[in-house]
C-alpha positions as CSV (number, residue, x, y, z in Angstrom):
1,M,19.4,-21.9,10.7
2,E,16.5,-23.3,9.2
3,S,15.8,-23.3,5.8
4,W,12.8,-20.7,5.6
5,K,14.1,-18.2,8.2
6,D,17.2,-18.1,5.8
7,D,15.0,-17.9,2.7
8,F,12.8,-15.4,4.4
9,F,16.5,-13.1,5.3
10,K,17.1,-13.5,1.8
11,G,14.0,-12.2,0.6
12,K,14.2,-9.1,3.1
13,K,17.5,-8.2,1.8
14,C,16.4,-8.7,-1.6
15,I,13.4,-6.2,-1.4
16,K,16.0,-3.7,0.3
17,N,18.0,-4.0,-2.3
18,H,14.8,-4.0,-5.1
19,S,15.6,-7.0,-6.0
20,L,12.0,-7.8,-6.2
21,K,11.1,-10.7,-8.2
22,A,14.2,-12.8,-6.4
23,A,12.2,-11.6,-3.3
24,L,9.0,-13.5,-4.2
25,G,11.1,-16.5,-5.0
26,Y,12.5,-16.8,-1.2
27,L,9.3,-15.5,0.2
28,H,7.3,-17.8,-1.8
29,K,9.7,-20.8,-0.2
30,S,9.8,-19.6,3.1
31,V,5.7,-19.5,3.0
32,K,5.9,-22.7,2.0
33,D,8.6,-24.3,4.6
34,C,7.7,-22.2,7.4
35,P,5.9,-24.8,10.3
36,V,2.0,-23.4,10.5
37,E,2.1,-23.5,14.7
38,N,4.8,-20.2,14.1
39,Q,1.9,-17.9,13.4
40,I,4.3,-14.6,14.1
41,D,7.0,-15.9,11.6
42,L,4.3,-16.9,8.9
43,A,2.6,-13.3,9.6
44,D,6.2,-11.8,8.9
45,V,6.6,-13.7,5.7
46,F,3.3,-12.9,4.4
47,F,3.6,-9.3,5.2
48,N,6.9,-8.7,3.4
49,L,5.6,-10.9,0.1
50,G,2.7,-8.6,0.4
51,V,5.2,-5.5,0.3
52,A,7.3,-7.1,-2.8
53,F,4.0,-7.9,-4.8
54,K,3.1,-4.5,-4.0
55,R,6.3,-3.0,-5.1
56,L,6.1,-5.1,-8.3
57,G,2.7,-3.4,-8.9
58,Y,0.8,-6.4,-8.0
59,I,-1.8,-4.8,-5.9
60,I,-4.6,-7.8,-5.4
61,P,-1.8,-10.3,-4.4
62,A,-0.5,-7.9,-2.1
63,I,-3.9,-7.3,-0.1
64,K,-4.3,-11.0,-0.2
65,S,-1.0,-11.7,1.1
66,W,-1.6,-9.0,3.8
67,D,-4.7,-10.0,4.8
68,A,-3.1,-13.7,5.3
69,A,-0.6,-12.1,7.5
70,V,-3.8,-10.2,9.5
71,C,-5.2,-14.1,10.1
72,A,-2.1,-15.2,10.8
73,D,-1.2,-13.0,13.7
74,R,-3.8,-10.4,14.8
75,K,-1.3,-8.1,16.2
76,G,1.9,-8.4,13.9
77,E,2.8,-5.8,11.3
78,A,0.2,-5.5,9.1
79,S,-2.5,-5.4,12.0
80,K,-0.8,-2.1,13.2
81,V,-0.5,-0.4,9.3
82,L,-3.9,-1.4,9.0
83,G,-4.7,0.0,12.2
84,R,-2.7,3.2,11.7
85,I,-5.2,3.5,8.4
86,F,-8.7,2.6,9.6
87,P,-7.9,3.8,13.9
88,G,-10.9,2.1,16.2
89,N,-13.6,0.8,13.6
90,R,-13.4,-2.5,11.7
91,L,-14.3,-2.2,8.6
92,D,-16.3,-4.6,6.0
93,D,-14.1,-6.8,3.4
94,D,-15.5,-4.6,0.6
95,K,-14.4,-1.6,2.3
96,S,-11.2,-2.5,3.3
97,Y,-10.0,-3.7,0.2
98,F,-11.2,-0.8,-2.0
99,F,-9.6,1.7,0.7
100,L,-6.2,-0.8,0.7
101,I,-6.2,-0.7,-3.0
102,Q,-6.9,3.1,-3.5
103,L,-4.2,3.6,-0.6
104,S,-1.7,1.8,-2.4
105,I,-2.0,3.6,-5.8
106,Y,-1.5,7.2,-4.1
107,L,1.4,5.8,-1.9
108,G,2.8,4.5,-5.5
109,K,2.2,7.8,-7.2
110,K,4.8,9.4,-3.8
111,N,8.4,9.6,-4.1
112,S,8.3,8.9,-0.4
113,G,6.2,6.2,-0.6
114,K,4.3,7.1,2.5
115,I,1.6,9.4,4.1
116,E,4.3,12.8,5.9
117,S,1.1,14.1,8.0
118,D,-2.0,13.6,9.8
119,A,-3.2,16.1,7.8
120,E,-2.1,14.5,4.6
121,K,-4.0,10.8,5.9
122,D,-7.1,13.0,7.1
123,M,-7.5,13.9,3.6
124,I,-6.5,11.4,1.4
125,L,-8.9,9.1,3.4
126,D,-11.7,11.7,2.9
127,L,-11.1,12.1,-0.3
128,I,-11.2,7.6,-0.7
129,S,-14.3,7.9,1.3
130,I,-16.3,10.2,-1.5
131,Y,-15.5,8.1,-4.0
132,W,-16.3,4.5,-1.9
133,E,-20.0,6.1,-1.2
134,Q,-20.6,7.0,-5.0
135,V,-19.1,3.2,-5.7
136,L,-22.0,1.9,-2.9
137,D,-24.2,4.4,-4.6
138,S,-23.8,3.1,-8.1
139,G,-25.0,-0.4,-7.3
140,I,-21.7,-1.6,-9.2
141,L,-21.0,-4.1,-6.5
142,Y,-24.4,-5.8,-6.5
143,G,-23.8,-9.8,-7.4
144,Q,-20.3,-9.2,-8.2
145,S,-18.0,-12.1,-7.0
146,K,-14.9,-11.0,-4.4
147,A,-12.3,-11.0,-7.3
148,E,-14.7,-8.8,-9.9
149,K,-14.6,-6.5,-6.9
150,M,-11.4,-6.5,-6.5
151,I,-11.0,-5.5,-10.6
152,I,-13.3,-3.0,-10.1
153,F,-11.6,-1.5,-7.1
154,R,-8.0,-1.5,-8.9
155,D,-9.8,0.0,-12.0
156,I,-11.4,3.2,-10.3
157,E,-9.2,6.1,-10.9
158,I,-9.5,8.9,-8.0
159,D,-8.0,12.3,-9.4
160,F,-5.4,12.4,-6.0
161,P,-4.2,15.6,-5.3
162,Y,0.2,16.6,-5.9
163,A,1.8,19.2,-6.1
164,V,5.1,20.0,-8.6
165,I,7.6,22.3,-7.4
166,N,9.2,24.5,-10.0
167,V,12.3,26.2,-8.7
168,D,15.5,27.5,-10.5
169,L,17.9,27.0,-7.9
170,S,20.7,29.7,-9.5
171,D,18.0,32.3,-8.2
172,L,18.7,30.8,-4.5
173,K,22.2,32.1,-4.4
174,N,20.9,35.7,-5.4
175,D,18.3,36.3,-2.4
176,T,17.0,33.8,0.0
177,S,15.2,36.7,2.4
178,S,12.0,35.0,0.9
179,H,10.3,33.1,-2.1
180,I,7.3,32.0,-3.3
181,I,7.4,28.4,-4.9
182,P,5.0,27.9,-7.8
183,F,3.0,24.7,-7.6
184,K,0.4,23.2,-10.0
185,T,-2.2,20.8,-8.6
186,G,-4.5,18.1,-10.8
187,K,-4.1,14.6,-12.4
188,K,-0.3,13.4,-12.5
189,S,0.7,12.6,-15.9
190,P,2.1,8.9,-16.6
């Protein structure tokens, strides 16, 4: 097996086992050694590199990795993920990065790390869209470099809704015919 493929598979295994720093090492080596003509393979490596960066909390390198994955293979996994998030329309770079960063922040706060339903997806994308319009209206992006915009996008805090379910499981033993589960909404404390 070619050494870059071996490093790629080791990197994926490290991601699966939550050894993210080790994954970065293997995937960086794989990117460096993967032949440029293997664009589909290179896109897979960049996509997984983005996953490792994102799980470590490095949003900007994750987005750059996913962007490189899309450039290498427009029909690859990164493109499919972006296509599910933004169906039918190509967003400009600033809006794409804003949505990716905010969506990544939202998913990072969820235990499942994924969007569970179309209703949830619509609600979250609508909320991000509202904030995007406020960013545009503020004029804060005018004259900023791409790197400065990424910092601004990362620093914007959207008050995403969440629910905390508080149930005493011992109550469920007595009567399971109907239970009301109380929940709180609001900003999740760190």
